[in-house]
C-alpha positions in Angstrom: -23.8 -42.9 -26.3 -26.3 -45.8 -25.9 -28.9 -45.4 -23.2 -30.4 -48.3 -21.2 -32.7 -48.7 -18.3 -31.2 -47.8 -14.9 -30.3 -50.5 -12.4 -30.5 -49.2 -8.8 -27.7 -50.1 -6.3 -29.0 -51.2 -2.9 -26.4 -51.1 -0.2 -25.6 -51.4 3.5 -24.2 -48.2 5.1 -21.6 -48.0 7.8 -19.4 -45.4 9.5 -15.6 -45.2 9.1 -13.9 -44.5 12.4 -10.4 -43.1 12.0 -7.9 -40.7 13.7 -6.7 -37.3 12.6 -3.2 -36.0 12.3 -2.0 -32.5 12.9 -2.0 -30.2 9.9 0.6 -31.2 7.3 3.6 -28.9 6.8 5.9 -31.1 4.8 4.2 -30.7 1.4 4.9 -28.3 -1.4 2.2 -26.1 -3.0 2.1 -24.5 -6.4 -0.6 -22.0 -7.5 -2.5 -22.7 -10.7 -4.0 -19.7 -12.5 -5.2 -19.7 -16.1 -3.7 -16.5 -17.6 -6.3 -13.7 -17.5 -8.8 -15.6 -15.4 -10.4 -14.2 -12.2 -11.3 -17.7 -10.9 -9.5 -21.0 -11.5 -10.7 -24.4 -10.2 -8.4 -27.4 -10.5 -10.7 -30.5 -10.4 -8.6 -33.6 -11.1 -5.1 -34.8 -11.8 -4.0 -37.9 -13.8 -1.2 -40.3 -13.0 1.0 -38.4 -15.4 0.2 -35.1 -13.7 -2.2 -33.7 -16.3 -4.7 -31.4 -14.6 -8.3 -30.5 -15.6 -10.6 -27.9 -14.3 -12.6 -24.7 -14.9 -11.8 -21.1 -15.2 -13.7 -17.8 -15.3 -12.3 -15.0 -17.4 -12.9 -11.3 -17.0 -14.1 -9.6 -20.1 -14.1 -5.8 -20.7 -17.6 -5.9 -22.2 -20.5 -8.3 -23.0 -19.6 -11.6 -24.6 -19.5 -11.9 -28.4 -22.5 -13.6 -30.1 -22.0 -17.3 -30.2 -19.1 -17.3 -27.7 -19.2 -19.1 -24.3 -20.3 -16.9 -21.4 -17.6 -15.5 -19.1 -16.6 -18.3 -16.7 -17.7 -21.0 -19.0 -14.5 -22.8 -20.0 -12.9 -26.0 -19.0 -9.1 -26.4 -19.2 -6.4 -29.0 -19.5 -3.0 -28.2 -18.1 -0.1 -30.3 -19.4 3.3 -29.3 -18.1 3.0 -25.5 -18.3 0.6 -25.4 -21.2 -3.1 -24.5 -20.8 -5.6 -25.7 -23.4 -9.3 -24.5 -23.2 -12.1 -27.1 -23.4 -15.4 -25.9 -24.8 -18.2 -28.2 -25.8 -19.5 -27.0 -29.3 -22.2 -24.4 -29.1 -22.5 -24.7 -25.3 -23.1 -21.7 -23.0 -20.4 -22.9 -20.6 -18.2 -26.0 -20.1 -16.5 -27.5 -17.0 -13.9 -30.3 -17.0 -14.2 -32.4 -13.9 -12.3 -35.7 -14.4 -9.4 -37.2 -16.3 -8.0 -40.7 -16.6 -4.6 -42.2 -17.4 -5.4 -42.1 -21.2 -6.3 -38.4 -21.1 -10.0 -39.1 -21.6 -11.8 -36.2 -20.0 -15.3 -35.9 -18.5 -17.3 -32.9 -17.4 -20.5 -30.9 -18.0 -21.8 -28.3 -20.4 -25.0 -26.2 -20.5 -27.2 -25.6 -23.5 -28.1 -21.9 -24.1 -31.5 -22.7 -22.4 -29.7 -23.8 -19.2 -30.1 -27.6 -19.6 -27.0 -29.4 -18.3 -25.4 -32.5 -19.9 -22.4 -34.6 -19.2 -19.7 -35.1 -21.8 -16.8 -37.4 -22.6 -13.8 -35.9 -24.6 -11.8 -38.8 -26.1 -9.3 -38.5 -28.9 -10.4 -35.0 -29.6 -14.1 -36.0 -30.0 -16.9 -34.9 -27.7 -19.8 -37.2 -26.8 -22.8 -36.2 -24.7 -23.8 -38.1 -21.6 -27.5 -38.0 -20.4 -29.0 -40.2 -17.8 -32.2 -41.7 -19.2 -35.2 -39.5 -18.4 -33.1 -36.9 -16.4 -33.6 -33.2 -16.7 -29.9 -32.6 -16.1 -26.7 -34.6 -16.0 -23.1 -33.9 -14.9 -20.2 -36.3 -15.4 -17.6 -36.0 -12.7 -15.1 -38.9 -12.9 -13.7 -41.6 -15.1 -11.4 -44.5 -14.6 -9.1 -46.4 -17.1 -11.8 -49.0 -17.8 -14.0 -46.2 -19.1 -16.5 -46.3 -16.2 -18.0 -42.8 -15.6 -19.7 -41.4 -12.5 -21.6 -38.3 -11.9 -24.9 -36.9 -10.9 -28.3 -36.3 -12.4 -31.5 -34.5 -11.5 -35.1 -35.3 -12.1 -36.3 -31.7 -11.8 -35.2 -28.3 -13.0 -33.7 -26.0 -10.4 -30.7 -24.3 -8.9 -28.3 -26.1 -6.7 -29.0 -27.9 -4.4 -31.1 -29.9 -6.8 -34.4 -31.2 -5.1 -34.0 -34.7 -6.5 -30.4 -35.4 -7.4 -28.8 -38.9 -7.5 -25.4 -40.2 -8.3 -24.9 -42.5 -11.3 -22.5 -45.0 -12.7 -22.2 -45.5 -16.5 -20.4 -48.8 -17.2 -20.3 -50.6 -20.5 -23.2 -48.6 -21.8 -25.5 -49.3 -18.8 -26.5 -46.6 -16.3 -27.0 -47.4 -12.6 -28.4 -45.0 -10.1 -26.6 -44.4 -6.8 -28.4 -43.3 -3.7 -26.9 -43.3 -0.2 -29.6 -45.0 2.1 -31.9 -42.3 3.5 -30.1 -39.4 1.9 -31.8 -36.3 0.6 -29.4 -36.0 -2.3 -26.5 -38.1 -3.6 -23.6 -37.3 -5.9 -20.9 -39.6 -7.3 -17.6 -37.8 -7.6 -14.8 -40.1 -8.8 -14.2 -43.8 -9.5 -10.7 -45.5 -9.3 -9.4 -48.5 -11.3 -10.7 -51.0 -8.7 -14.2 -49.6 -9.0 -14.3 -47.8 -5.7 -16.6 -44.7 -5.9 -16.3 -41.7 -3.7 -19.0 -39.0 -3.5 -21.1 -37.0 -1.1 -24.6 -37.2 0.3 -26.9 -34.8 2.3 -28.4 -36.3 5.4 -31.8 -35.6 6.9 -30.3 -32.9 9.2 -29.3 -30.9 6.1 -25.5 -31.6 6.5 -23.2 -33.0 3.8 -21.0 -36.1 4.3 -18.6 -38.1 2.1 -19.2 -41.7 1.3 -17.1 -44.6 -0.1 -19.1 -47.1 -2.2 -17.7 -50.6 -2.9 -19.7 -52.6 -5.3 -17.9 -55.9 -5.1 -16.4 -58.1 -2.4 -12.7 -57.2 -1.9 -12.9 -53.7 -3.4 -12.4 -52.1 0.1 -9.9 -54.3 1.9 -8.7 -51.4 4.2 -12.1 -50.5 5.7 -13.4 -54.0 6.2 -16.9 -52.5 6.2 -18.5 -54.8 3.6 -22.0 -56.1 4.1 -22.9 -59.8 3.4 -24.2 -58.6 -0.1 -22.1 -57.2 -2.9 -22.4 -53.5 -2.3 -21.5 -51.3 0.7 -21.5 -47.6 1.6 -19.1 -46.3 4.2 -19.8 -42.8 5.6 -16.8 -40.6 6.0 -16.5 -37.4 8.2 -13.5 -35.5 9.3 -13.1 -36.0 13.1 -14.7 -33.1 15.0 -15.8 -31.3 11.8 -19.1 -29.4 11.7 -19.7 -30.7 8.2 -17.7 -32.6 5.5 -18.1 -32.0 1.8 -19.8 -28.7 1.9 -21.4 -27.1 -1.2 -18.6 -24.6 -2.0 -15.3 -24.4 -4.0 -16.2 -26.9 -6.7 -18.1 -29.3 -4.4 -16.1 -32.4 -5.6 -13.4 -34.7 -4.1 -11.1 -37.4 -5.3 -9.9 -41.0 -4.8 -6.8 -42.7 -6.1 -6.0 -46.4 -6.9 -4.8 -47.0 -3.2 -8.2 -45.8 -2.0 -6.8 -42.5 -0.6 -9.6 -39.9 -0.4 -9.2 -36.1 -0.8 -11.9 -33.6 0.1 -13.1 -30.6 2.0 -14.5 -30.1 5.5 -15.9 -27.2 7.5 -14.5 -26.8 11.0 -17.3 -24.5 12.3 -20.3 -22.7 10.9 -20.9 -20.7 8.8 -19.6 -23.1 6.1 -19.2 -20.3 3.5 -16.3 -19.3 1.2 -16.3 -15.9 2.9 -15.9 -17.3 6.4 -12.2 -17.0 7.2 -10.5 -20.2 8.4 -13.6 -22.4 8.3 -12.9 -24.5 5.2 -10.0 -26.9 4.9 -8.7 -29.5 2.6 -7.9 -33.0 3.8 -6.6 -36.4 2.7 -7.6 -39.7 4.2 -4.9 -42.3 3.8 -4.3 -45.6 5.7 -7.1 -44.9 8.1 -5.8 -41.4 9.1 -7.0 -37.9 8.2 -4.5 -35.1 7.5 -5.8 -31.6 7.4 -4.1 -28.9 5.3 -4.5 -25.3 4.0 -2.8 -23.5 1.2 0.1 -21.6 2.9 -0.9 -18.1 3.8 -4.5 -18.6 2.9 -6.8 -17.4 5.6 -10.2 -18.1 4.0 -10.8 -21.5 2.3 -9.0 -24.5 0.9 -10.6 -27.4 -0.9 -9.1 -30.7 -2.3 -10.8 -32.0 -5.4 -8.5 -34.6 -7.0 -5.7 -37.0 -6.1 -3.5 -39.2 -8.2 -1.5 -42.4 -7.5 1.6 -40.4 -6.3 -0.6 -38.6 -3.7 -0.5 -35.3 -5.7 -3.6 -33.3 -4.8 -5.3 -30.5 -6.7 -8.0 -28.1 -5.6 -8.8 -24.5 -5.1 -8.2 -21.8 -2.5 -9.4 -18.3 -1.8 -7.8 -15.6 0.2 -9.9 -12.5 1.0 -6.8 -10.4 0.9 -6.7 -10.9 -2.9 -8.4 -8.0 -4.9 -11.9 -9.0 -5.6 -11.7 -12.3 -3.7 -9.9 -14.2 -6.5 -10.1 -18.0 -6.4 -6.9 -19.9 -7.4 -6.3 -23.5 -8.3 -3.3 -25.3 -6.7 -1.2 -28.4 -6.8 0.0 -30.0 -3.6 2.9 -32.5 -3.7 3.6 -34.6 -0.7 7.1 -34.8 0.8 9.2 -37.6 -0.8 
């Protein structure tokens, strides 16, 4: 894929003030488990209902030479059929985003641990690397072929010391940084070009943001600056932290601008803290909180399609070994 110099987005930031509904009880939930997997993350869902994600398998012994390491597979779920996604010769692969044409984006690691983004289109893989970056992850794609994700300037474990969001549009990379943030990630981009992601503020907490790059892209919020670009900060009302670094650490946005994500109601914001992590959807200026029925540990929302179907992951400590499951949430019709 052609590389060009980065163009930095400079924007005005604002805060979105909304109300919260009581937890939703009218939706239906379906568990998603890749057969034989000990962990399944559902990361995104297309308008047609195709789902992509990542799974971790349990092997009886060490991995075979040349095979992906345990836990290193992406997947595509079409109907009731799972298809594994593995970038050739990679040590592991994660599928993060899918568009209406079944183009899939994600990340893979070389055997030496270097991360790269990828695009899978028509059965062909292409690598995505932000110019000069030490690591790149592609997280979302829209029908125009615009791709968003994150890149890092230095090698290290998460949280990356110097990570930025990016937009790849028509072969040109643009860096995305929330004003004053320690780190920024771009999760998903919808057909209108609205970008949703997260940032870490100076107090060490995570927040979600909505980025509109052109006038008229965010008619519902009305938070545009006099210029062309605008960031809006989004936090679930009363939450200790929004968009924490667990359960996949991604969220979603659909063509209507509805946002799905994760919030922490009280510290500690850990996957092992029972009842602290919850999924939410922000639609029409109102937040709705939800948890997978019967789960007492953690629920995250990572993708949302035009119908309002949401995918994500949940964990229940009552499961043997603390197994993590994917899920599909369908709103009441």
